[in-house]
N, C-alpha and C positions, 0 to 999 in steps of 0.2 A: 632832143639831145642838145646840151649846151655847146656853145662854140669853144674853140681852143683858147681864146682870150679869157672867157669866163672860167674855164677849168683852171687855167694858170693862176688867175687872180684868187680863186677860191683856195687852191692848194697853198699858195704862198701866204695867204691870210691865215690859214689854219696853222702853218708852221710858226708864224709870228705869235699867234695867240698861244700856241703850245709852249713856246719859249717863255712868254710872259707868265703864264699860269704856273709852269714848273719852277720858274725863278721865284715867284711870290711864295709858293709852297715850300721852297728851299729843298727841292728834290732834284735839282739840276746836277748835283754831284754824283748821282747814281749812274753806273756804267750803262745799264740797260736803257735809261732815259736818253743818255747821250747817243747811244747807238741808234735808237729810234728816230731822234730828231735829225741827226746828221745824215742818216740814210735817206730820210724823206727829203732833205735838202739836196742830196746828191741825185735822187730820182727826178726832182723838179729841174735841176740843172741839166740833166741828160735829156729830159723832155724838151726843154727850151732849145738846146743845141740841135736836137733832131728836127724841130720845127724850122729853125733857121736854115739848116742844110737841105731839108726836103722842099721847102717852099720859097725859092728865091724871088725877090721882087722883080717884076718885069716892067720895063719902061716902054 
């Protein structure tokens, strides 16, 4: 099982590549594409916030 850092890097990389590909193909204006990309961004943000709140740094 990949670590949380690896999963986060992979998902953010996929989102960036998706924005790039959809922008190049000029289909970024479609509503369904916007919904998919922004919902994946929201899920990634929620995942990062849950990691920060669940696993505080201990000194």
